[in-house]
C-alpha positions in Angstrom: 0.0 0.0 0.0 1.3 3.4 -0.9 2.5 5.6 1.9 0.9 8.9 2.7 3.4 11.2 4.3 2.8 14.1 6.7 4.8 17.3 6.2 5.4 20.2 8.5 6.2 23.0 6.0 7.9 25.5 8.3 9.3 29.0 7.9 12.8 28.0 8.8 12.8 24.2 9.0 10.5 21.5 7.6 9.9 17.9 8.7 8.2 14.9 7.3 7.0 11.6 8.7 4.9 8.6 8.1 2.9 6.0 10.1 4.3 2.6 10.7 2.3 0.1 12.9 0.3 3.0 14.3 3.5 4.9 15.3 4.7 8.1 13.6 8.3 7.9 12.2 10.4 10.8 11.1 11.8 10.7 7.6 15.4 11.7 7.5 16.9 14.0 4.8 19.6 12.6 2.6 22.1 14.7 4.4 21.0 13.7 7.9 19.8 16.1 10.6 21.1 19.6 10.6 22.4 21.5 13.7 19.7 21.3 16.4 18.2 18.1 15.0 16.2 19.6 12.2 15.9 17.6 9.0 15.0 19.9 6.1 16.0 23.6 6.5 13.5 25.6 4.4 16.2 27.1 2.3 16.6 27.2 -1.5 19.7 28.3 -3.3 20.4 29.0 -7.0 24.0 28.2 -7.9 25.9 27.9 -11.1 25.6 24.2 -10.8 21.9 24.1 -10.3 19.3 24.5 -7.4 20.2 23.3 -3.9 17.5 22.7 -1.2 17.7 22.1 2.5 21.0 21.8 4.4 23.2 22.1 1.3 21.5 25.4 0.4 21.9 26.6 4.0 25.6 25.7 4.1 26.5 27.8 1.0 24.4 30.8 2.0 27.5 32.6 3.4 29.1 32.7 0.0 25.9 33.2 -2.0 23.5 35.3 0.1 21.9 37.2 -2.9 20.8 33.9 -4.6 19.7 32.1 -1.4 16.0 32.2 -0.5 14.9 31.8 3.1 11.7 32.3 5.1 9.4 32.1 2.0 6.5 30.8 4.1 5.9 34.4 5.3 5.1 35.4 1.8 2.6 32.5 1.0 -0.7 33.7 -0.5 0.8 37.1 -1.6 1.9 38.6 -4.9 5.5 38.6 -3.7 8.1 37.4 -6.2 11.7 36.3 -5.9 13.8 37.5 -8.9 16.9 35.3 -9.7 18.8 35.8 -12.9 16.0 37.8 -14.4 13.3 35.2 -13.7 10.5 35.6 -11.2 9.6 32.8 -8.8 6.4 32.8 -6.7 6.3 31.7 -3.1 4.5 28.6 -4.3 7.3 27.7 -6.7 10.0 28.1 -4.0 7.9 26.1 -1.5 7.4 23.4 -4.1 11.2 23.1 -4.4 11.3 22.3 -0.6 8.4 19.9 -0.9 10.1 18.2 -3.9 13.2 17.7 -1.9 11.2 16.1 0.9 9.3 13.9 -1.6 12.6 12.7 -3.2 14.2 11.9 0.1 11.1 10.2 1.4 11.0 8.0 -1.7 14.6 7.1 -1.2 14.1 6.3 2.5 10.9 4.4 2.0 11.9 2.6 -1.2 8.6 3.4 -3.0 7.0 6.3 -4.8 5.3 9.0 -2.6 2.5 10.8 -4.3 0.2 11.8 -1.4 0.7 14.0 1.5 -1.0 15.8 4.4 0.6 19.3 5.1 0.2 21.4 8.2 -0.5 25.1 8.1 -0.9 27.8 10.8 -4.4 28.1 12.1 -4.6 31.7 11.1 -3.7 31.0 7.4 -6.4 32.6 5.2 -7.9 31.0 2.1 -5.2 32.4 -0.2 -2.4 31.1 2.0 -4.0 27.7 2.2 -4.6 27.5 -1.5 -1.0 28.6 -2.1 0.2 25.7 0.1 -1.9 23.2 -1.9 -0.6 24.7 -5.2 3.0 24.2 -3.9 2.2 20.6 -3.3 0.8 20.1 -6.7 3.8 21.7 -8.4 6.0 19.3 -6.4 4.1 16.4 -7.7 2.1 15.7 -4.5 -1.6 15.2 -4.1 -2.4 17.2 -1.0 -5.1 15.1 0.6 -5.7 17.6 3.5 -4.3 20.6 5.2 -4.2 20.3 9.0 -4.0 23.2 11.4 -0.6 23.1 13.2 -2.2 23.3 16.7 -4.5 20.4 15.8 -1.5 18.4 14.7 0.3 19.2 17.9 -2.8 18.2 20.0 -3.0 14.9 18.1 0.7 14.3 18.6 0.2 14.5 22.4 -2.7 12.1 22.2 -5.2 14.7 23.5 -7.9 13.3 21.2 -8.1 10.3 23.6 -8.5 12.2 26.8 -12.2 13.1 26.6 -13.8 16.5 26.2 -12.6 19.9 27.1 -10.9 23.1 26.0 -7.1 23.2 25.3 -4.7 26.0 24.4 -1.8 25.4 22.1 1.1 27.8 22.1 3.2 27.4 18.9 6.5 29.3 18.8 8.1 28.5 15.5 10.9 29.8 13.4 8.8 32.6 11.8 5.5 32.8 13.7 4.1 32.6 17.1 0.5 31.7 17.5 -1.9 30.8 20.2 -5.0 28.7 19.5 -7.9 27.8 21.7 -9.6 24.5 20.7 -12.6 22.6 21.9 -12.3 18.8 21.8 -15.2 16.4 21.8 -15.6 12.8 20.5 -12.1 12.9 19.0 -12.9 16.0 17.0 -11.0 19.3 17.4 -12.7 22.6 16.7 -10.7 25.8 16.6 -12.6 28.3 18.7 -10.1 31.2 18.4 -6.6 31.8 17.1 -4.3 34.7 17.4 -0.7 35.5 17.4 2.1 37.3 15.6 2.9 36.2 12.1 6.1 38.2 12.1 7.6 36.8 15.4 9.5 33.6 15.8 12.9 32.1 16.4 14.6 33.9 13.5 13.5 37.2 15.1 15.5 36.1 18.2 18.4 35.4 15.8 18.1 38.9 14.4 18.2 40.4 17.9 21.5 38.5 18.6 22.9 39.5 15.2 22.2 43.2 15.6 23.7 43.1 19.1 26.8 41.3 17.8 27.2 43.8 15.0 26.8 46.7 17.3 29.3 45.3 19.8 31.8 44.6 17.0 31.4 48.2 15.7 31.9 49.6 19.2 35.0 47.5 19.8 36.7 47.6 16.4 35.2 50.7 14.7 34.1 48.5 11.8 30.5 48.3 10.5 29.8 44.9 9.1 26.0 45.4 8.8 26.2 46.1 5.0 28.5 43.1 4.4 26.1 40.3 3.4 28.6 37.5 3.8 29.6 38.7 7.2 26.0 39.1 8.3 25.2 35.5 7.1 28.1 34.2 9.2 26.7 36.2 12.1 23.2 34.7 11.4 24.6 31.1 11.4 26.6 31.7 14.6 23.7 33.5 16.3 21.3 30.7 15.6 23.8 28.1 17.0 24.4 30.2 20.1 20.6 30.5 20.7 20.3 26.7 20.5 23.3 26.1 22.7 21.9 28.5 25.4 18.8 26.3 25.7 20.9 23.9 27.8 24.0 25.9 28.6 24.2 29.1 30.6 26.8 30.7 28.3 28.6 30.1 25.0 31.3 31.8 23.0 31.0 33.0 19.4 34.2 32.8 17.4 34.3 34.2 13.8 37.8 34.7 12.5 38.6 37.0 9.6 35.1 38.5 9.6 36.3 41.9 8.5 39.3 44.0 7.6 40.6 47.2 9.0 43.5 49.1 7.5 44.3 46.0 5.5 44.5 43.8 8.5 42.0 41.0 9.4 39.7 41.5 12.3 38.2 38.7 14.3 35.0 38.5 16.3 35.0 36.7 19.7 32.1 37.3 22.0 30.8 35.5 25.1 27.0 35.3 25.2 25.1 34.3 28.3 21.6 33.0 28.6 20.7 36.1 30.7 22.0 38.3 27.8 19.9 36.4 25.3 16.8 36.8 27.5 17.5 40.5 27.8 17.8 40.8 24.0 14.6 39.0 23.2 
């Protein structure tokens, strides 16, 4: 029997899974998990050798920032276009590249064709955003059987559908969005009563706060402004994200970025200690 996969198409990272013997299993990407345990970074890069998606795209972003597309989910359902080499790409087309990568890796992992999928979307997504998600799936060669609200998927993952009736609140802090959904549950059915949140607030905004602070501290210490250097800022972004993840379990970490800039023809290095207290202050 053909497998139906479930896909969490995220702003910064995506995941996929399937059911085996009544138990959900994660589908790994061909490259394995990225830093922090994520499988499919939602990143697409256009290079001279072709299109890269996922971890390979994220790795080369430092050297190719102008032709690397991130956070496209925030533009779903809009008229926004990405222009690369004189060609315009819609958010649906970029998202389809991510979904196609997931489809390809899922087929390699499962050893069979994958043509059907269920995709999660934020509860606040409007009709345009939902249709754009379906369109992306179709472009990727997937029959999208259903769109499931992300808080509903979270509630199901915790088995709340088997715990009787009642109201539950799901707080979903993702890479690009933060939403709170109040749901009523009865007879195994979830009904969204209300949903709210901030579509422009997530983990990457925390990253941005760290990046801006690092750039400001570097300018104060060395008299060099790296905010307009896209490659330097991408290095800061990668380092800031790793520091944020490390500070989940550690109380402090150190960011080391050698040769991040030049001053009077001499290389300048960035070395900065970041504490969890400082991170909490920044965000």
